[in-house]
PDB file of N, CA, C and O in Angstrom:
ATOM      1  N   MET A   1       0.834  -1.191   0.000  1.00  0.00           N
ATOM      2  CA  MET A   1       0.000   0.000   0.000  1.00  0.00           C
ATOM      3  C   MET A   1       0.874   1.248   0.000  1.00  0.00           C
ATOM      4  O   MET A   1       1.916   1.301   0.654  1.00  0.00           O
ATOM      5  N   ALA A   2       0.436   2.223  -0.729  1.00  0.00           N
ATOM      6  CA  ALA A   2       1.131   3.506  -0.752  1.00  0.00           C
ATOM      7  C   ALA A   2       0.763   4.296   0.502  1.00  0.00           C
ATOM      8  O   ALA A   2      -0.259   4.043   1.140  1.00  0.00           O
ATOM      9  N   LYS A   3       1.610   5.243   0.835  1.00  0.00           N
ATOM     10  CA  LYS A   3       1.298   6.096   1.979  1.00  0.00           C
ATOM     11  C   LYS A   3       0.019   6.873   1.683  1.00  0.00           C
ATOM     12  O   LYS A   3      -0.180   7.358   0.569  1.00  0.00           O
ATOM     13  N   GLU A   4      -0.828   6.982   2.669  1.00  0.00           N
ATOM     14  CA  GLU A   4      -2.091   7.694   2.474  1.00  0.00           C
ATOM     15  C   GLU A   4      -1.862   9.156   2.123  1.00  0.00           C
ATOM     16  O   GLU A   4      -2.656   9.760   1.402  1.00  0.00           O
ATOM     17  N   SER A   5      -0.777   9.722   2.634  1.00  0.00           N
ATOM     18  CA  SER A   5      -0.491  11.126   2.351  1.00  0.00           C
ATOM     19  C   SER A   5      -0.179  11.336   0.869  1.00  0.00           C
ATOM     20  O   SER A   5      -0.518  12.375   0.301  1.00  0.00           O
ATOM     21  N   MET A   6       0.466  10.353   0.246  1.00  0.00           N
ATOM     22  CA  MET A   6       0.794  10.478  -1.178  1.00  0.00           C
ATOM     23  C   MET A   6      -0.471  10.366  -2.032  1.00  0.00           C
ATOM     24  O   MET A   6      -0.630  11.086  -3.018  1.00  0.00           O
ATOM     25  N   VAL A   7      -1.360   9.466  -1.646  1.00  0.00           N
ATOM     26  CA  VAL A   7      -2.624   9.322  -2.375  1.00  0.00           C
ATOM     27  C   VAL A   7      -3.458  10.589  -2.206  1.00  0.00           C
ATOM     28  O   VAL A   7      -4.070  11.067  -3.162  1.00  0.00           O
ATOM     29  N   ALA A   8      -3.482  11.133  -0.986  1.00  0.00           N
ATOM     30  CA  ALA A   8      -4.238  12.356  -0.712  1.00  0.00           C
ATOM     31  C   ALA A   8      -3.658  13.531  -1.509  1.00  0.00           C
ATOM     32  O   ALA A   8      -4.409  14.373  -2.001  1.00  0.00           O
ATOM     33  N   ARG A   9      -2.358  13.590  -1.634  1.00  0.00           N
ATOM     34  CA  ARG A   9      -1.696  14.655  -2.389  1.00  0.00           C
ATOM     35  C   ARG A   9      -2.099  14.588  -3.859  1.00  0.00           C
ATOM     36  O   ARG A   9      -2.317  15.613  -4.506  1.00  0.00           O
ATOM     37  N   GLU A  10      -2.195  13.360  -4.375  1.00  0.00           N
ATOM     38  CA  GLU A  10      -2.592  13.174  -5.770  1.00  0.00           C
ATOM     39  C   GLU A  10      -4.045  13.599  -5.988  1.00  0.00           C
ATOM     40  O   GLU A  10      -4.375  14.180  -7.022  1.00  0.00           O
ATOM     41  N   VAL A  11      -4.907  13.312  -5.021  1.00  0.00           N
ATOM     42  CA  VAL A  11      -6.315  13.721  -5.103  1.00  0.00           C
ATOM     43  C   VAL A  11      -6.416  15.246  -5.080  1.00  0.00           C
ATOM     44  O   VAL A  11      -7.216  15.841  -5.803  1.00  0.00           O
ATOM     45  N   LYS A  12      -5.594  15.861  -4.242  1.00  0.00           N
ATOM     46  CA  LYS A  12      -5.585  17.323  -4.137  1.00  0.00           C
ATOM     47  C   LYS A  12      -5.136  17.953  -5.464  1.00  0.00           C
ATOM     48  O   LYS A  12      -5.699  18.955  -5.905  1.00  0.00           O
ATOM     49  N   ARG A  13      -4.117  17.355  -6.090  1.00  0.00           N
ATOM     50  CA  ARG A  13      -3.656  17.850  -7.389  1.00  0.00           C
ATOM     51  C   ARG A  13      -4.761  17.734  -8.437  1.00  0.00           C
ATOM     52  O   ARG A  13      -4.961  18.648  -9.237  1.00  0.00           O
ATOM     53  N   LYS A  14      -5.472  16.617  -8.432  1.00  0.00           N
ATOM     54  CA  LYS A  14      -6.553  16.401  -9.400  1.00  0.00           C
ATOM     55  C   LYS A  14      -7.635  17.461  -9.251  1.00  0.00           C
ATOM     56  O   LYS A  14      -8.141  17.985 -10.243  1.00  0.00           O
ATOM     57  N   ARG A  15      -7.989  17.775  -7.999  1.00  0.00           N
ATOM     58  CA  ARG A  15      -8.988  18.825  -7.756  1.00  0.00           C
ATOM     59  C   ARG A  15      -8.505  20.171  -8.268  1.00  0.00           C
ATOM     60  O   ARG A  15      -9.279  20.932  -8.849  1.00  0.00           O
ATOM     61  N   MET A  16      -7.221  20.469  -8.053  1.00  0.00           N
ATOM     62  CA  MET A  16      -6.669  21.757  -8.473  1.00  0.00           C
ATOM     63  C   MET A  16      -6.619  21.856  -9.999  1.00  0.00           C
ATOM     64  O   MET A  16      -6.880  22.921 -10.559  1.00  0.00           O
ATOM     65  N   VAL A  17      -6.287  20.761 -10.668  1.00  0.00           N
ATOM     66  CA  VAL A  17      -6.269  20.746 -12.135  1.00  0.00           C
ATOM     67  C   VAL A  17      -7.671  21.034 -12.664  1.00  0.00           C
ATOM     68  O   VAL A  17      -7.839  21.825 -13.592  1.00  0.00           O
ATOM     69  N   ASP A  18      -8.676  20.391 -12.071  1.00  0.00           N
ATOM     70  CA  ASP A  18     -10.061  20.611 -12.499  1.00  0.00           C
ATOM     71  C   ASP A  18     -10.505  22.050 -12.245  1.00  0.00           C
ATOM     72  O   ASP A  18     -11.220  22.640 -13.055  1.00  0.00           O
ATOM     73  N   LYS A  19     -10.076  22.604 -11.118  1.00  0.00           N
ATOM     74  CA  LYS A  19     -10.473  23.963 -10.737  1.00  0.00           C
ATOM     75  C   LYS A  19      -9.920  25.015 -11.712  1.00  0.00           C
ATOM     76  O   LYS A  19     -10.624  25.958 -12.073  1.00  0.00           O
ATOM     77  N   PHE A  20      -8.675  24.851 -12.132  1.00  0.00           N
ATOM     78  CA  PHE A  20      -8.008  25.863 -12.955  1.00  0.00           C
ATOM     79  C   PHE A  20      -8.009  25.527 -14.445  1.00  0.00           C
ATOM     80  O   PHE A  20      -7.389  26.250 -15.226  1.00  0.00           O
ATOM     81  N   ALA A  21      -8.682  24.458 -14.864  1.00  0.00           N
ATOM     82  CA  ALA A  21      -8.633  24.028 -16.265  1.00  0.00           C
ATOM     83  C   ALA A  21      -9.140  25.115 -17.211  1.00  0.00           C
ATOM     84  O   ALA A  21      -8.501  25.403 -18.223  1.00  0.00           O
ATOM     85  N   ALA A  22     -10.278  25.718 -16.890  1.00  0.00           N
ATOM     86  CA  ALA A  22     -10.852  26.741 -17.775  1.00  0.00           C
ATOM     87  C   ALA A  22      -9.948  27.970 -17.848  1.00  0.00           C
ATOM     88  O   ALA A  22      -9.737  28.532 -18.923  1.00  0.00           O
ATOM     89  N   LYS A  23      -9.422  28.380 -16.706  1.00  0.00           N
ATOM     90  CA  LYS A  23      -8.557  29.562 -16.664  1.00  0.00           C
ATOM     91  C   LYS A  23      -7.262  29.319 -17.439  1.00  0.00           C
ATOM     92  O   LYS A  23      -6.783  30.203 -18.150  1.00  0.00           O
ATOM     93  N   ARG A  24      -6.695  28.108 -17.299  1.00  0.00           N
ATOM     94  CA  ARG A  24      -5.473  27.768 -18.023  1.00  0.00           C
ATOM     95  C   ARG A  24      -5.725  27.794 -19.528  1.00  0.00           C
ATOM     96  O   ARG A  24      -4.911  28.314 -20.291  1.00  0.00           O
ATOM     97  N   ALA A  25      -6.857  27.230 -19.948  1.00  0.00           N
ATOM     98  CA  ALA A  25      -7.185  27.197 -21.377  1.00  0.00           C
ATOM     99  C   ALA A  25      -7.351  28.610 -21.933  1.00  0.00           C
ATOM    100  O   ALA A  25      -6.904  28.911 -23.040  1.00  0.00           O
ATOM    101  N   GLN A  26      -7.997  29.464 -21.153  1.00  0.00           N
ATOM    102  CA  GLN A  26      -8.199  30.853 -21.584  1.00  0.00           C
ATOM    103  C   GLN A  26      -6.866  31.579 -21.720  1.00  0.00           C
ATOM    104  O   GLN A  26      -6.632  32.257 -22.721  1.00  0.00           O
ATOM    105  N   LEU A  27      -5.993  31.448 -20.731  1.00  0.00           N
ATOM    106  CA  LEU A  27      -4.700  32.128 -20.767  1.00  0.00           C
ATOM    107  C   LEU A  27      -3.815  31.603 -21.904  1.00  0.00           C
ATOM    108  O   LEU A  27      -3.080  32.368 -22.528  1.00  0.00           O
ATOM    109  N   LYS A  28      -3.893  30.297 -22.165  1.00  0.00           N
ATOM    110  CA  LYS A  28      -3.118  29.731 -23.268  1.00  0.00           C
ATOM    111  C   LYS A  28      -3.616  30.272 -24.601  1.00  0.00           C
ATOM    112  O   LYS A  28      -2.820  30.576 -25.490  1.00  0.00           O
ATOM    113  N   ALA A  29      -4.948  30.392 -24.739  1.00  0.00           N
ATOM    114  CA  ALA A  29      -5.520  30.906 -25.990  1.00  0.00           C
ATOM    115  C   ALA A  29      -5.102  32.352 -26.230  1.00  0.00           C
ATOM    116  O   ALA A  29      -4.860  32.754 -27.368  1.00  0.00           O
ATOM    117  N   GLU A  30      -5.019  33.128 -25.161  1.00  0.00           N
ATOM    118  CA  GLU A  30      -4.606  34.533 -25.275  1.00  0.00           C
ATOM    119  C   GLU A  30      -3.106  34.665 -25.464  1.00  0.00           C
ATOM    120  O   GLU A  30      -2.625  35.695 -25.935  1.00  0.00           O
ATOM    121  N   GLY A  31      -2.364  33.624 -25.099  1.00  0.00           N
ATOM    122  CA  GLY A  31      -0.906  33.688 -25.191  1.00  0.00           C
ATOM    123  C   GLY A  31      -0.273  34.435 -24.035  1.00  0.00           C
ATOM    124  O   GLY A  31       0.866  34.889 -24.137  1.00  0.00           O
ATOM    125  N   ASP A  32      -1.001  34.567 -22.933  1.00  0.00           N
ATOM    126  CA  ASP A  32      -0.508  35.289 -21.755  1.00  0.00           C
ATOM    127  C   ASP A  32       0.265  34.320 -20.850  1.00  0.00           C
ATOM    128  O   ASP A  32      -0.273  33.794 -19.877  1.00  0.00           O
ATOM    129  N   PHE A  33       1.526  34.102 -21.193  1.00  0.00           N
ATOM    130  CA  PHE A  33       2.319  33.116 -20.467  1.00  0.00           C
ATOM    131  C   PHE A  33       2.822  33.643 -19.126  1.00  0.00           C
ATOM    132  O   PHE A  33       3.180  32.856 -18.250  1.00  0.00           O
ATOM    133  N   GLN A  34       2.854  34.950 -18.958  1.00  0.00           N
ATOM    134  CA  GLN A  34       3.221  35.531 -17.659  1.00  0.00           C
ATOM    135  C   GLN A  34       2.163  35.160 -16.618  1.00  0.00           C
ATOM    136  O   GLN A  34       2.494  34.689 -15.530  1.00  0.00           O
ATOM    137  N   ALA A  35       0.897  35.375 -16.957  1.00  0.00           N
ATOM    138  CA  ALA A  35      -0.201  35.050 -16.034  1.00  0.00           C
ATOM    139  C   ALA A  35      -0.289  33.544 -15.828  1.00  0.00           C
ATOM    140  O   ALA A  35      -0.616  33.080 -14.736  1.00  0.00           O
ATOM    141  N   LEU A  36      -0.001  32.792 -16.866  1.00  0.00           N
ATOM    142  CA  LEU A  36      -0.032  31.335 -16.776  1.00  0.00           C
ATOM    143  C   LEU A  36       1.019  30.827 -15.795  1.00  0.00           C
ATOM    144  O   LEU A  36       0.781  29.864 -15.067  1.00  0.00           O
ATOM    145  N   SER A  37       2.172  31.471 -15.777  1.00  0.00           N
ATOM    146  CA  SER A  37       3.235  31.053 -14.866  1.00  0.00           C
ATOM    147  C   SER A  37       2.937  31.425 -13.421  1.00  0.00           C
ATOM    148  O   SER A  37       3.547  30.876 -12.504  1.00  0.00           O
ATOM    149  N   ARG A  38       2.002  32.355 -13.207  1.00  0.00           N
ATOM    150  CA  ARG A  38       1.645  32.743 -11.838  1.00  0.00           C
ATOM    151  C   ARG A  38       0.593  31.821 -11.216  1.00  0.00           C
ATOM    152  O   ARG A  38       0.320  31.905 -10.019  1.00  0.00           O
ATOM    153  N   LEU A  39       0.010  30.948 -12.029  1.00  0.00           N
ATOM    154  CA  LEU A  39      -0.942  29.980 -11.482  1.00  0.00           C
ATOM    155  C   LEU A  39      -0.193  28.950 -10.632  1.00  0.00           C
ATOM    156  O   LEU A  39       1.011  28.767 -10.812  1.00  0.00           O
ATOM    157  N   PRO A  40      -0.881  28.280  -9.717  1.00  0.00           N
ATOM    158  CA  PRO A  40      -0.208  27.268  -8.890  1.00  0.00           C
ATOM    159  C   PRO A  40       0.391  26.159  -9.757  1.00  0.00           C
ATOM    160  O   PRO A  40      -0.189  25.773 -10.772  1.00  0.00           O
ATOM    161  N   ARG A  41       1.544  25.656  -9.351  1.00  0.00           N
ATOM    162  CA  ARG A  41       2.211  24.613 -10.122  1.00  0.00           C
ATOM    163  C   ARG A  41       1.370  23.351 -10.220  1.00  0.00           C
ATOM    164  O   ARG A  41       1.333  22.694 -11.260  1.00  0.00           O
ATOM    165  N   ASN A  42       0.696  23.019  -9.127  1.00  0.00           N
ATOM    166  CA  ASN A  42      -0.092  21.789  -9.124  1.00  0.00           C
ATOM    167  C   ASN A  42      -1.367  21.892  -9.943  1.00  0.00           C
ATOM    168  O   ASN A  42      -2.121  20.922 -10.028  1.00  0.00           O
ATOM    169  N   SER A  43      -1.626  23.043 -10.547  1.00  0.00           N
ATOM    170  CA  SER A  43      -2.805  23.159 -11.403  1.00  0.00           C
ATOM    171  C   SER A  43      -2.498  22.693 -12.830  1.00  0.00           C
ATOM    172  O   SER A  43      -3.387  22.672 -13.682  1.00  0.00           O
ATOM    173  N   SER A  44      -1.267  22.327 -13.084  1.00  0.00           N
ATOM    174  CA  SER A  44      -0.885  21.831 -14.400  1.00  0.00           C
ATOM    175  C   SER A  44      -1.190  20.336 -14.504  1.00  0.00           C
ATOM    176  O   SER A  44      -0.799  19.571 -13.623  1.00  0.00           O
ATOM    177  N   PRO A  45      -1.875  19.908 -15.556  1.00  0.00           N
ATOM    178  CA  PRO A  45      -2.225  18.486 -15.679  1.00  0.00           C
ATOM    179  C   PRO A  45      -1.014  17.575 -15.860  1.00  0.00           C
ATOM    180  O   PRO A  45      -1.120  16.364 -15.662  1.00  0.00           O
ATOM    181  N   VAL A  46       0.128  18.134 -16.231  1.00  0.00           N
ATOM    182  CA  VAL A  46       1.333  17.344 -16.410  1.00  0.00           C
ATOM    183  C   VAL A  46       1.821  16.763 -15.074  1.00  0.00           C
ATOM    184  O   VAL A  46       2.494  15.733 -15.050  1.00  0.00           O
ATOM    185  N   ARG A  47       1.481  17.420 -13.982  1.00  0.00           N
ATOM    186  CA  ARG A  47       1.956  16.982 -12.678  1.00  0.00           C
ATOM    187  C   ARG A  47       1.146  15.825 -12.089  1.00  0.00           C
ATOM    188  O   ARG A  47       1.510  15.288 -11.043  1.00  0.00           O
ATOM    189  N   LEU A  48       0.054  15.439 -12.751  1.00  0.00           N
ATOM    190  CA  LEU A  48      -0.730  14.302 -12.274  1.00  0.00           C
ATOM    191  C   LEU A  48       0.005  13.000 -12.574  1.00  0.00           C
ATOM    192  O   LEU A  48       0.725  12.892 -13.566  1.00  0.00           O
ATOM    193  N   HIS A  49      -0.188  12.020 -11.704  1.00  0.00           N
ATOM    194  CA  HIS A  49       0.441  10.718 -11.886  1.00  0.00           C
ATOM    195  C   HIS A  49      -0.607   9.652 -11.646  1.00  0.00           C
ATOM    196  O   HIS A  49      -1.315   9.686 -10.639  1.00  0.00           O
ATOM    197  N   ASN A  50      -0.712   8.705 -12.565  1.00  0.00           N
ATOM    198  CA  ASN A  50      -1.687   7.629 -12.405  1.00  0.00           C
ATOM    199  C   ASN A  50      -1.306   6.732 -11.238  1.00  0.00           C
ATOM    200  O   ASN A  50      -0.138   6.382 -11.068  1.00  0.00           O
ATOM    201  N   ARG A  51      -2.301   6.360 -10.432  1.00  0.00           N
ATOM    202  CA  ARG A  51      -2.081   5.462  -9.300  1.00  0.00           C
ATOM    203  C   ARG A  51      -3.124   4.358  -9.314  1.00  0.00           C
ATOM    204  O   ARG A  51      -4.244   4.544  -9.789  1.00  0.00           O
ATOM    205  N   CYS A  52      -2.735   3.210  -8.786  1.00  0.00           N
ATOM    206  CA  CYS A  52      -3.641   2.073  -8.680  1.00  0.00           C
ATOM    207  C   CYS A  52      -4.823   2.454  -7.791  1.00  0.00           C
ATOM    208  O   CYS A  52      -4.640   3.036  -6.722  1.00  0.00           O
ATOM    209  N   LYS A  53      -6.034   2.123  -8.237  1.00  0.00           N
ATOM    210  CA  LYS A  53      -7.231   2.463  -7.468  1.00  0.00           C
ATOM    211  C   LYS A  53      -7.349   1.626  -6.196  1.00  0.00           C
ATOM    212  O   LYS A  53      -8.013   2.037  -5.245  1.00  0.00           O
ATOM    213  N   LEU A  54      -6.716   0.466  -6.172  1.00  0.00           N
ATOM    214  CA  LEU A  54      -6.826  -0.426  -5.019  1.00  0.00           C
ATOM    215  C   LEU A  54      -5.719  -0.192  -3.991  1.00  0.00           C
ATOM    216  O   LEU A  54      -5.982  -0.134  -2.790  1.00  0.00           O
ATOM    217  N   THR A  55      -4.487  -0.060  -4.467  1.00  0.00           N
ATOM    218  CA  THR A  55      -3.350   0.027  -3.542  1.00  0.00           C
ATOM    219  C   THR A  55      -2.685   1.388  -3.506  1.00  0.00           C
ATOM    220  O   THR A  55      -1.987   1.704  -2.542  1.00  0.00           O
ATOM    221  N   GLY A  56      -2.885   2.205  -4.537  1.00  0.00           N
ATOM    222  CA  GLY A  56      -2.226   3.506  -4.599  1.00  0.00           C
ATOM    223  C   GLY A  56      -0.834   3.451  -5.174  1.00  0.00           C
ATOM    224  O   GLY A  56      -0.122   4.455  -5.174  1.00  0.00           O
ATOM    225  N   ARG A  57      -0.428   2.281  -5.671  1.00  0.00           N
ATOM    226  CA  ARG A  57       0.915   2.115  -6.229  1.00  0.00           C
ATOM    227  C   ARG A  57       1.080   2.982  -7.475  1.00  0.00           C
ATOM    228  O   ARG A  57       0.235   2.936  -8.369  1.00  0.00           O
ATOM    229  N   PRO A  58       2.172   3.784  -7.553  1.00  0.00           N
ATOM    230  CA  PRO A  58       2.353   4.690  -8.684  1.00  0.00           C
ATOM    231  C   PRO A  58       3.009   4.049  -9.906  1.00  0.00           C
ATOM    232  O   PRO A  58       2.902   4.580 -11.011  1.00  0.00           O
ATOM    233  N   LYS A  59       3.680   2.927  -9.725  1.00  0.00           N
ATOM    234  CA  LYS A  59       4.401   2.307 -10.845  1.00  0.00           C
ATOM    235  C   LYS A  59       3.683   1.044 -11.310  1.00  0.00           C
ATOM    236  O   LYS A  59       2.952   0.419 -10.542  1.00  0.00           O
ATOM    237  N   GLY A  60       3.892   0.678 -12.554  1.00  0.00           N
ATOM    238  CA  GLY A  60       3.280  -0.534 -13.095  1.00  0.00           C
ATOM    239  C   GLY A  60       1.782  -0.395 -13.277  1.00  0.00           C
ATOM    240  O   GLY A  60       1.037  -1.358 -13.095  1.00  0.00           O
ATOM    241  N   TYR A  61       1.334   0.810 -13.637  1.00  0.00           N
ATOM    242  CA  TYR A  61      -0.094   1.111 -13.786  1.00  0.00           C
ATOM    243  C   TYR A  61      -0.586   0.639 -15.145  1.00  0.00           C
ATOM    244  O   TYR A  61       0.032   0.938 -16.167  1.00  0.00           O
ATOM    245  N   ILE A  62      -1.699  -0.100 -15.166  1.00  0.00           N
ATOM    246  CA  ILE A  62      -2.315  -0.536 -16.416  1.00  0.00           C
ATOM    247  C   ILE A  62      -3.511   0.367 -16.668  1.00  0.00           C
ATOM    248  O   ILE A  62      -4.517   0.279 -15.965  1.00  0.00           O
ATOM    249  N   ARG A  63      -3.408   1.220 -17.651  1.00  0.00           N
ATOM    250  CA  ARG A  63      -4.388   2.270 -17.895  1.00  0.00           C
ATOM    251  C   ARG A  63      -5.791   1.722 -18.186  1.00  0.00           C
ATOM    252  O   ARG A  63      -6.786   2.280 -17.723  1.00  0.00           O
ATOM    253  N   GLN A  64      -5.866   0.633 -18.951  1.00  0.00           N
ATOM    254  CA  GLN A  64      -7.155   0.080 -19.355  1.00  0.00           C
ATOM    255  C   GLN A  64      -7.996  -0.360 -18.153  1.00  0.00           C
ATOM    256  O   GLN A  64      -9.225  -0.291 -18.193  1.00  0.00           O
ATOM    257  N   PHE A  65      -7.333  -0.812 -17.087  1.00  0.00           N
ATOM    258  CA  PHE A  65      -8.047  -1.317 -15.919  1.00  0.00           C
ATOM    259  C   PHE A  65      -7.975  -0.381 -14.719  1.00  0.00           C
ATOM    260  O   PHE A  65      -8.772  -0.508 -13.790  1.00  0.00           O
ATOM    261  N   GLY A  66      -7.035   0.551 -14.728  1.00  0.00           N
ATOM    262  CA  GLY A  66      -6.918   1.510 -13.639  1.00  0.00           C
ATOM    263  C   GLY A  66      -6.277   0.935 -12.384  1.00  0.00           C
ATOM    264  O   GLY A  66      -6.431   1.485 -11.294  1.00  0.00           O
ATOM    265  N   ILE A  67      -5.559  -0.169 -12.540  1.00  0.00           N
ATOM    266  CA  ILE A  67      -4.896  -0.796 -11.388  1.00  0.00           C
ATOM    267  C   ILE A  67      -3.456  -1.146 -11.752  1.00  0.00           C
ATOM    268  O   ILE A  67      -3.074  -1.114 -12.922  1.00  0.00           O
ATOM    269  N   SER A  68      -2.670  -1.478 -10.743  1.00  0.00           N
ATOM    270  CA  SER A  68      -1.270  -1.818 -10.988  1.00  0.00           C
ATOM    271  C   SER A  68      -1.156  -3.244 -11.498  1.00  0.00           C
ATOM    272  O   SER A  68      -2.107  -4.021 -11.409  1.00  0.00           O
ATOM    273  N   ARG A  69       0.002  -3.585 -12.028  1.00  0.00           N
ATOM    274  CA  ARG A  69       0.224  -4.914 -12.591  1.00  0.00           C
ATOM    275  C   ARG A  69       0.107  -6.000 -11.526  1.00  0.00           C
ATOM    276  O   ARG A  69      -0.332  -7.113 -11.818  1.00  0.00           O
ATOM    277  N   ILE A  70       0.496  -5.682 -10.303  1.00  0.00           N
ATOM    278  CA  ILE A  70       0.446  -6.665  -9.227  1.00  0.00           C
ATOM    279  C   ILE A  70      -1.004  -6.956  -8.847  1.00  0.00           C
ATOM    280  O   ILE A  70      -1.393  -8.116  -8.708  1.00  0.00           O
ATOM    281  N   SER A  71      -1.800  -5.900  -8.679  1.00  0.00           N
ATOM    282  CA  SER A  71      -3.222  -6.073  -8.370  1.00  0.00           C
ATOM    283  C   SER A  71      -3.922  -6.792  -9.518  1.00  0.00           C
ATOM    284  O   SER A  71      -4.779  -7.647  -9.296  1.00  0.00           O
ATOM    285  N   PHE A  72      -3.545  -6.436 -10.754  1.00  0.00           N
ATOM    286  CA  PHE A  72      -4.140  -7.066 -11.931  1.00  0.00           C
ATOM    287  C   PHE A  72      -3.882  -8.565 -11.921  1.00  0.00           C
ATOM    288  O   PHE A  72      -4.787  -9.356 -12.184  1.00  0.00           O
ATOM    289  N   ARG A  73      -2.670  -8.950 -11.624  1.00  0.00           N
ATOM    290  CA  ARG A  73      -2.300 -10.374 -11.626  1.00  0.00           C
ATOM    291  C   ARG A  73      -3.073 -11.138 -10.556  1.00  0.00           C
ATOM    292  O   ARG A  73      -3.560 -12.241 -10.806  1.00  0.00           O
ATOM    293  N   GLU A  74      -3.186 -10.554  -9.368  1.00  0.00           N
ATOM    294  CA  GLU A  74      -3.920 -11.208  -8.288  1.00  0.00           C
ATOM    295  C   GLU A  74      -5.394 -11.390  -8.658  1.00  0.00           C
ATOM    296  O   GLU A  74      -5.962 -12.466  -8.472  1.00  0.00           O
ATOM    297  N   LEU A  75      -6.009 -10.316  -9.188  1.00  0.00           N
ATOM    298  CA  LEU A  75      -7.421 -10.390  -9.550  1.00  0.00           C
ATOM    299  C   LEU A  75      -7.653 -11.350 -10.721  1.00  0.00           C
ATOM    300  O   LEU A  75      -8.655 -12.064 -10.747  1.00  0.00           O
ATOM    301  N   ALA A  76      -6.735 -11.369 -11.681  1.00  0.00           N
ATOM    302  CA  ALA A  76      -6.866 -12.272 -12.824  1.00  0.00           C
ATOM    303  C   ALA A  76      -6.733 -13.718 -12.387  1.00  0.00           C
ATOM    304  O   ALA A  76      -7.440 -14.587 -12.898  1.00  0.00           O
ATOM    305  N   SER A  77      -5.834 -13.989 -11.447  1.00  0.00           N
ATOM    306  CA  SER A  77      -5.650 -15.351 -10.955  1.00  0.00           C
ATOM    307  C   SER A  77      -6.889 -15.845 -10.223  1.00  0.00           C
ATOM    308  O   SER A  77      -7.221 -17.029 -10.281  1.00  0.00           O
ATOM    309  N   LYS A  78      -7.571 -14.935  -9.536  1.00  0.00           N
ATOM    310  CA  LYS A  78      -8.786 -15.308  -8.806  1.00  0.00           C
ATOM    311  C   LYS A  78     -10.007 -15.342  -9.722  1.00  0.00           C
ATOM    312  O   LYS A  78     -11.078 -15.788  -9.311  1.00  0.00           O
ATOM    313  N   GLY A  79      -9.850 -14.867 -10.974  1.00  0.00           N
ATOM    314  CA  GLY A  79     -10.949 -14.862 -11.923  1.00  0.00           C
ATOM    315  C   GLY A  79     -11.938 -13.736 -11.696  1.00  0.00           C
ATOM    316  O   GLY A  79     -13.108 -13.860 -12.057  1.00  0.00           O
ATOM    317  N   LEU A  80     -11.488 -12.633 -11.101  1.00  0.00           N
ATOM    318  CA  LEU A  80     -12.381 -11.522 -10.775  1.00  0.00           C
ATOM    319  C   LEU A  80     -12.470 -10.459 -11.871  1.00  0.00           C
ATOM    320  O   LEU A  80     -13.264  -9.525 -11.766  1.00  0.00           O
ATOM    321  N   ILE A  81     -11.661 -10.601 -12.917  1.00  0.00           N
ATOM    322  CA  ILE A  81     -11.709  -9.646 -14.031  1.00  0.00           C
ATOM    323  C   ILE A  81     -12.383 -10.355 -15.204  1.00  0.00           C
ATOM    324  O   ILE A  81     -11.843 -11.335 -15.718  1.00  0.00           O
ATOM    325  N   PRO A  82     -13.553  -9.879 -15.638  1.00  0.00           N
ATOM    326  CA  PRO A  82     -14.261 -10.551 -16.738  1.00  0.00           C
ATOM    327  C   PRO A  82     -13.455 -10.548 -18.015  1.00  0.00           C
ATOM    328  O   PRO A  82     -12.890  -9.526 -18.404  1.00  0.00           O
ATOM    329  N   GLY A  83     -13.405 -11.702 -18.668  1.00  0.00           N
ATOM    330  CA  GLY A  83     -12.729 -11.832 -19.950  1.00  0.00           C
ATOM    331  C   GLY A  83     -11.236 -12.052 -19.842  1.00  0.00           C
ATOM    332  O   GLY A  83     -10.565 -12.210 -20.862  1.00  0.00           O
ATOM    333  N   ILE A  84     -10.700 -12.066 -18.642  1.00  0.00           N
ATOM    334  CA  ILE A  84      -9.254 -12.282 -18.449  1.00  0.00           C
ATOM    335  C   ILE A  84      -9.063 -13.619 -17.745  1.00  0.00           C
ATOM    336  O   ILE A  84      -9.696 -13.909 -16.729  1.00  0.00           O
ATOM    337  N   LYS A  85      -8.168 -14.427 -18.320  1.00  0.00           N
ATOM    338  CA  LYS A  85      -7.901 -15.731 -17.737  1.00  0.00           C
ATOM    339  C   LYS A  85      -6.400 -15.972 -17.781  1.00  0.00           C
ATOM    340  O   LYS A  85      -5.757 -15.718 -18.800  1.00  0.00           O
ATOM    341  N   LYS A  86      -5.848 -16.454 -16.698  1.00  0.00           N
ATOM    342  CA  LYS A  86      -4.412 -16.696 -16.644  1.00  0.00           C
ATOM    343  C   LYS A  86      -4.059 -17.876 -17.542  1.00  0.00           C
ATOM    344  O   LYS A  86      -4.695 -18.928 -17.487  1.00  0.00           O
ATOM    345  N   ALA A  87      -3.048 -17.687 -18.358  1.00  0.00           N
ATOM    346  CA  ALA A  87      -2.640 -18.739 -19.289  1.00  0.00           C
ATOM    347  C   ALA A  87      -1.959 -19.874 -18.552  1.00  0.00           C
ATOM    348  O   ALA A  87      -1.216 -19.651 -17.597  1.00  0.00           O
ATOM    349  N   SER A  88      -2.219 -21.097 -19.004  1.00  0.00           N
ATOM    350  CA  SER A  88      -1.503 -22.265 -18.476  1.00  0.00           C
ATOM    351  C   SER A  88      -1.411 -23.298 -19.587  1.00  0.00           C
ATOM    352  O   SER A  88      -2.391 -23.554 -20.286  1.00  0.00           O
ATOM    353  N   TRP A  89      -0.260 -23.879 -19.746  1.00  0.00           N
ATOM    354  CA  TRP A  89      -0.075 -24.884 -20.774  1.00  0.00           C
ATOM    355  C   TRP A  89       0.898 -25.936 -20.317  1.00  0.00           C
ATOM    356  O   TRP A  89       1.184 -26.876 -21.057  1.00  0.00           O
TER     357      TRP A  89
END
């Protein structure tokens, strides 16, 4: 499990990106990069990082399922992901 503070920080960044999205788009359209640089750093969507919805793990994220590779493997082995079956031969 990831530290709860790191997951909370990521949630806070997501809220800030959503809050400033319209303002950022407007400033970019106007070409006002001075005002754009005065916005909070965490309001930039580039600073977001995908995390596993179950464990909060930041690495090994599978975008299609929204979970990490480790969680994916465990769930697939238990047969909890529809249409996914662990290969055996």
